[in-house]
N, C-alpha and C positions, 0 to 999 in steps of 0.2 A: 504494500500500500504506500502510495506516495504521500509525502507531507503536504498539507494544504498550504497555499500561499498566505492564508490568513495568519498562520503561525509565524510566518516570516515578516509580516508587515509591521512597520513602525507604528506606534500609537498616534492616532490623530484624534485627540480628545476635544470635546466642546469646551468653551470658555467656562471657568469655574463660576458657581453661583455667587450672587452678591454677598451672601452671609459668610462665605468662606474667606479665610485670611488671604490677603493679596500677596501672591508669591513674588510679584515685582518688587516688594519691599523686604524680601528675605535678607537682602544684603545688610539691612539695618541690624539684624540679629548677630552679626559677626564683628566683634570689636576690631579685628585686624584691619578692616577697611577704613576705619577712622584713624588708626594709629600708624600704619605703615605708609611711607612715602618713598618708594624706591627711586633714587636719583631725582627726588623732588617732584615726582609725578604721582598721580592717582594710581593706586594699585589695580592692575588688571590681571587677576589671577586665573590662568587657564591651564593649571597643572593639577587639577583635582583627581585625575586618574592615578597620579602618583601618591598624593595625600591631600585630603580635604582640609579646609579651614574649620575652626571650631566655633560653634555658637556660644553665646553667653551662658545658656543653660548648662552646657557641658563644662565650661570653665568654672561656673559657680559650684557645680557638683564636686569638681576636684577640690576646690578650696574649702568648701563646707566639710567634706570628709576629713581633710587634714586638720582643719581648725576645730571641729566639733565632735567627730565620731570616729576617729581612727584608732584601730588596734588590730592585732592579728585575728584572723577569722577561725571559726570552728572549734578551736581547742581551748579558748579562754572561758573562764567562769564568771567574769566580771562584766559590769555594765557596758563599757565601751566595746568589748569584744562581742557582746550580744548584739549591740547596735550595728557594728560593722558586718557581722555575719548575716544579720537579717537583710541589710542593704545589698550585700554581695549576692545572696541567694535570690533576692527580688530581681536583681539584674539578670540572673539566669532565667527566671520565669519570663521576663520581658523578651529575652532572646527566643525562648521557646514559642511564645505567642507570635513574635515577629516572623518566624520561619514556619509556624504552624506545625511544630513537632508534636507528636502524640504525648510524649512523656518528658518530664523535666530532666530525667537522668539521661536523656539522649543528647543533651547540650553539654559539651565539654569546653571550658574556657581554655584558650591557648594563647600563645604569644602573638598570634596573627595567622593569616592563611598559610604562610610558609611553614610555620610550626605545625598547623593542623594537617597539612598534606604529608609532612614528614612523619607525623604520628601514625597516619594511616599506612604509610609505606613500611614503617618499622613494626608496628604492633599487629597489623592485620595482614598486609600483603607478604611480607618476608616469610612468616611461618607457613603461609598457605601455598606459596608458589614454589615450583620445582624447576630444575634446570630444563630449558627448552620450552617452558610455558611462555606465553606472550602477553604483553600489555599493549593496548591500542591507545594512541595519542593523536591529537590533531596538530597541524602546523600553526594553529592559533595560540598554542599554550605559552604562558609565561614560564620562565625558567624554573620557578618554584613548583610547577607541575610537570617538569621534565627531569630535573636533576635527581630527585629522589628515586625515580624509576631507573635512571642510569646507574645509580648505586646498586640496585638489584641486578641490573645487567652485568655490572662488573663483579659483583660478589656471589651471585647465584647462577649466572648463565641464563638469565631471563632475556627474552628477545623483545625488541620494541617494533611495533608496526604502526605506520603513519597514515593518517587520514588527511586528504588534501582539501584545498579550496580552489575556486575558479579564479580567473584572471582579475575579477572585480572584488575578490575577497568574500564571496558567498560560500557558505558551507556546502560541501559536495556530498549529497546523500548517497550517490552511487559509490563514491570512494568509501563511505562508511560501510556499505553493504559488503564491499570486497574485503575491508579490513577486519570485519567481525568473523574471522575464520575459526575453525574448530579449536585451534590451539590457544585462542585468546581467552584469558581468565579474568581480566580486569580492563575496564575502559576508564581512563582518566582524561577529563575533558572540561574545558572552560564553558561557562554559561555566556560570557561576553568577552570578546577580545580586548585586551588592554591596549593593543597597538593600533587597531583600526576600527574598533567598536562593533564588529560583527556580533549579532545576537544569534546564538545557536538554538535550534528547536529541541530543547533538552527533554521535554516530556516524550516526544516521539523517539528520540535517540535512546533514552532509558528503556522504553518499551521494546525496541528492537534488540537491545543488549540483553534484557532479561529473558526474552524469548529464546535466547541461546545460552542462558545460564551464566551470563557475564555480570560481574559485580561492577557497579558504577560509582565513580568518585568525581564529584563536580566541584570545580573551582568557581565559587561565586563572588570572588573579590570585587569585581566590577559590577556585576548584575544587581547585587542586593541593594545598592544605593539608588538604582534607576528604575526598578520595577518590583512589583510584589513577588515574593518567593514563597511557595507553598510546597514544602518538601513531601508532604503526604500526597499531594496531587501529582507531583513529579515522580514520586515513588523511587527516588534515588536512594542509594545505600549510604552515601556520605555526601555532605555539602559543607564546604569551608567558606567562612567569611572573615573579614578583617575589620577591626574597629576604625583604624585611622582613615579609611576611605568612606566610612559611614558617619563622619563628623565627630567621631569619638577620639580619645587619645591614642597615641601609638603604644605598642607593646601589649596590646590586648586583641584577641580575636576569639573565634569560636568554631568548633566542629560539631555539626549535627551527624549522628550515626544511628542507624537503626539499632534498637535494643538487642536484637538477636545477634548482631555482630559484636557489640560491646561486651556481651556476656562471655564471649570466648576469646576476646583479644587480650594479649599479654600487656603488662604495663610498659609505658614508653620510657619513663624516667623513674629512678628510685630515690626515696627520701622520706621525709615526714609527710603526713596526711594520707598517703596512698596505701598505707598498710592497715591491716587489722591487728596482727600480732607479729612480733619479731623475737625470735629466740636464737640461741647460739647455733643450733643445727637445723632450723627450719623457719619459714616465713609464710604468712598468709596475707592476701591482699584485700583491700577494701573493694566495695562494689563501685560501679560507675555512678556518678562522674568522678568521684574522688580518686579512684584508681589511676586516673590519667592526669591528675593535677598535683604532682609532687611538689613539696616545698611551699614556701610562702608565695602566694599568687600576687599579681599586680592588683591589689585590693581597690585602691581609689580609682584606678583605670577601669576596672570591671564595673564599678558602681557608676562611673561616668559613661561607660558604654550603654548602660541601661537608660541614662538620661538622654543620650543621643538617639536611642530608639524612640523614646517618648517624643523627642523633638521632631523626628521624621514623621511620626504618626500624627503630629499636629497638622500636617498637610494631607491632602488627598492625593493618591497616586496619580489620578488623572491630571491634577494640577502639575505635579512634578514632570510627568512625561510630556504633557503638552508644552510646557515652558521650555524644557530642554530640547525637544524636537524643533521648536521654532528657532531656538538659538543656532542649532546645527544647520538648519536650512538657510538661515540668514548668513552664516559663515560660508556655506558653499557658494551662495550668490556673490558674496563679497570677494572671496579668494578666487573664485572662478573668473572674475573679471580682471585679474592682475596678470599681465604677461610675465612668464617665467615661473609661475607657481604651478606645481603639478600635484594633484591629489593622488594619494597612494591608498588604494582600497576604497571602493564605493559600493559596498554591499547593499542589498535591498532592505534587509533588516539590520538597523544600526543604532547603537546608543549614541550618546552625546560626545563623540570623539571624532576629530579630523586629523589625519596625518598627511603631511605634504613635504615635498622637496622644492628647492629653488634652483633654477639653472645656474651653473657656475659657482655655486656656493655650498659649503658643507653645512649640515643642519646645526652643528655646534656654533658656527659663526653667526648664522641667522638668529639663533636663540640669544646669543651674547649681545648682538647689536640691538634687537628689539627690547631687550631688558633695559637698555638705556632710556627707553620711553615708558618704563613701568609695566611692560607686558611680559608676563612670566609664562613660558611654554616649556615643555620637555623636549630634549633633543638627544638622539642616540638610537640604539636598537631596541630600547624599551624592554629589555630582558625577553626578547622574542626573536632571537636570531634565525630560527627556522622559517619564520614568516618573512623576515627581511630577505632571506635568501630566495624565497618564493617570488618576491616582487623584484628581485635583482638590484636591491639597494643595500647599502651598509648601514644607513641611518635615515631617519626622518625627523622632522619637527612635528610635534603633536600638541594640538590644542584640545583640551577637555573641559567640558562645561558642567556646572553644578547649579543648584537652586539659587545661589547668590549671584550668578552671572547675569548680565544684561545685554541688550542689543548695543548699547554704548561700548561695552567691552569688545564685542565683535568688530565694531567699526574702528576701535583703537588698534586692534590686531592688524586689520587691513591697512590702516594708515602707517603703522610702524613697519610693516612688511614692504610697502612701497618705498619708504625711505631707505630701508636696508638694501633693496634690490638695486637702487641707483648706485650703490657703492661697488656692485659687482658687474655693472653694465660694461 
């Protein structure tokens, strides 16, 4: 069965109702836009795919925790420890609801998506896989969803099988069908490309994998901030998210895993909290989620992660998606009218990311020059070298949009690019 084009189509939502908060004023919630003046200019921050800015609600959560309710969690018997533990576990419940996981113990706090994907590779995949087994990946993957599987290739003789995209950066469903061969035991795949924004039809992909008995690991680092994620509806086995792209602090993320997998997975790290009993000659481990959260966690960051989820849920998804889609369309119009600018990857289903090159100029030079006008973009291979190889480039400049961006930001990018191009004419 072929995937319907509806699943590949970007959201085109109606204008929000008048009683809903005006997303055009979201920028006011982020203090950095008042305080930062790069090179004396208004900050035009177009690097949210790398890391998003933080709203006042998240900053207040961090300071309030440290000023009023900080202590180590779970093991204390005193008032502050009880306060911190309750707030920490409340943040876990917010993540459960945000992803629509069935059970709270299916949410593991991690250091981020990279940590979450390494946890899956070490605790689940390594014991399960044997020499000659195969893992399927796509060319869209961030290195954090490639390198852990290379570790298993090096250490256990596992083979990697690649799923391609077309010349425009669209996911190739026929390549998927060819890649899901009998030897494939695990499919590790992104929900949204960090380099060009392609949105993959994850629900259909998971269904096809499960029909063949293949376990699915989804990197949701980019997708979770731009669209609703329902892990029960997707039916994926694992789903990784990272806080710092979701307007939360760095150093915190989460892994969703089906309970049936967590019950048989070995611990990822050893230390305090993840044990039940330790003796000289034996050890027993705690149940999930604590089995996978050794040591003192990033307590204030996890609590602030919960505050970030609350902040996002203060908007309607249709607002976010319509706003970001309009920004991307405006950017395509603006950049498409500039001689020498070449868009890299123009997929049909795409999030709020644009990658481009400039004739006769390296992406690093372009990013450095437009920074002088207050415009922040990412330049390089974006930890996606297989995808760069697919497009025949070593690097691109990447503009990524978030709820705090405006049409004025897009026009500032275009204006700065025109000035930069004159230097390379």
